Steps between C-alpha positions, in 0.01 A plus 500: 500500500845505332811496728871526417813391676848644536820324417845610625841336497738460794857379449685285747870419545630215290438163673181603681247215503162600379199271472309531174134544524275260308128484421491175702620687805232767447226242481615339822498828679148626392332448834785660690499792247136569551533494877801733484310734269221536754755566784671771288182674404357492858812511711488467885629802678742463800298637796724408807668750734323808372647842591252787454478869535229736396416870516300777334740648240434863456649728232877462467535251779657151542442168672816314587533148648809330633512121461653251743886476487700202400529263199138519382291559191179672403292220356196709415435866512150654506413870486138596554364839404152599626276799580615668179292734281417292194540800278872514572563125527703463179741786577524425871610137449779642290582775754579239770866416471612168639856499637666185630855493659707190585806507715528877479444547121184602324438249219131577413347840422199465277140642494262248653287458185810419291668274757198264494501479118180702460646827361312820428149484650583205732262243348473144630793252449507130550821304469745287697716777637278807469133549604267798533126527522464834318350658820814564713609166622836372365725197565851401393626145532870563414730349760708785644788375721723709725796436728451751786222748465217626280260792478192566297366845435195634316531873417202712392628766259152633429260740666240225560448273805419138556537214757810286434581157639829315436520129575819302445514129578846397613693175525858405590730477201847346470738749342761352263789669309278504180180626665374819329267788599172588342505826295244702303557824313263733304517764232254725301551674172230707323458623146715235341484519113441170312630423150803732547762233545496532874506232773339510846728370768287292741797512738871439529636297792859546621669225704439132558157337516209306342227680300167384640239694297352829390191706447420745221223757573417763243267753352480481117431821321543332157191426297552118520756238603831639636702183590635373176860562594725208598631445850880469564679379815874532525683300760827633648697661211347335193535695171179329377207416723469133599118542527359640179121480488231606261275749683299589801218251440744216457717581797197514727327204329184686410465306168426792264460872516288683594476299822239421759530461881617150613689334780721196537727398787805689383356787286200682377345813357312665796369793303388581147230772467445513125470252215743706286758515791465867551516621860622277781666166476695298763706178454694299751736205479681314781764239438590149643670255269566793272677723751791692358827493707752789454844560649560866419206654314158447339333745262136451385364711208193514286508657148235774475310399187124542452258443217422862444757711681438732801592518869494264796554561875687198635571379856694187582580299810777241520515221756835329572720335760844634563755588766485832681717670239271407201286793393276628223696794359219709357209492747259787514458733795191417707346829398459373151215287639306825533456477119146622422323197368327580166129414466426136423374404157217247483321366194225243464616134506 
């Protein structure tokens, strides 16, 4: 198996002391690195102080849960969907809209399948922050602090029904002047033309915050690989993007294109239905040492370049931390999650 690595550059103020990494340091840390790798790939989930609420969600109904007041944080959030018709599983998981509000402001409004990094079809996901079994059980390990109050809501925008259980494990959390809230935003655009000099905007964030990760879920109508276009991330008011990559497969560390499903602690490709990359594909990447701070604005685009030309239907979810004024400026209305999923394409492997 061939694997690749990413390199990025971060600048520091003049005079900052930075310790240079050496091969000798790496050799001395081999045992610790192996242990840490196992902990990251198989993380422990915080399970103390669970708050739960469950109900049968019928067509066009919601389940809303209020969390304990005070300086606290959601340490893990699980949403379990059961007693659902398997024939409508893929669409139903996308028709459940998860909304989270902190201190009176809604900071999360994303379809359940996309919030967990699974995307269209809601396949299985296994990573440090995001987990799903592909059968209706999902888990998020992002820490979500709040000062006074918080609410979690799951809204069913479809005509189908299922049993829903929300479980949030809570701890106390000291709030400081630089503490930030968890955010997630989502958008869907269909019929995008490749090889026409166009870019797809994954999302634009306005305000102050730290970019924490993203998911790209799509249906490829092109005959073959669609993701040759470079990715660009502009910070604040840059005239030229400070992150300038070289394509979907490199940004998501899939080695080459076309891709195959894989998982690592901070990324993966949960779905790939066809050897030629036709049909459904999903990628996810979360950030840690490579988080991207921004003070006023962050814009993230992919060039729409494919091998053969054609159309793609793209959906993207961004994860970030910010204050209550920070927002994603171009989110889709929840009704866009009613997008009729095209038939899957499968070939012999």
